N, C-alpha and C positions, 0 to 999 in steps of 0.2 A: 611440398611441404603441408598443405594441408592435410594430405592424406596421410601423412605419417603421424601428425597431431591428432588427428580421428583416430586413428589407428590405437595409438598410445592411451586416448579417453577411453576408448570400447576397451581396451584391457584392463584398464584401470577399473572401469564400472565391471566388468566380468569377476575380477577377484573381489572387488567389495561385495558383490551378491554372492559370491561361494563364501567369502567371511561371514557375511549377516545369515543365511542361511543354517550354518551351523551354531550362532549364537542365537537364532530364533529373533532376529530383530531384522529381518530382511526388506520389509515394507520401511521403516524409517530409513534405512540406509539407502535404499535405492531411490527415495525422493532427494537425497543430499546429493547422491552422485548424479541424479537428472539436473539439478541446479548447477552443480558444478560443470556438467557438459555444456549445458545452456550457454553459460556465460564463457566457457573455452570459445566454443563457436561462436558467439557474438564478438570476443575480443580478436579471433583469429580473421572473422570475416572485415571488422573495421580495418585491421591491420593490412589485409591486403588490399582492400577497397584505397585505401589511403596510399599506398605504394603505386598502385595503378594510376591514381589521380596526379602525384609525383612526377611520373614517368610520362604524364602526357597522354597515357592511354597507347603508348608503343608496344 
C-alpha cells in the first residue's frame, strides 16, 4: 500500500514538474509538490504505525 501511494505521489510530482517547466514556474511548483509529498508521507507513516499498534505488532 505504501509503495502504491509513493508511486502515485512520484507520478504526480513528475507531472507537476513537466507542467511547471512549460510555464516557467518550475521552482515554485516543485516546492509545493515537495510539501505535499512530505505531508502525504507523514500521514501514510502515521496510519501504518497506528495500525501496527492496533494489531499488537502481529
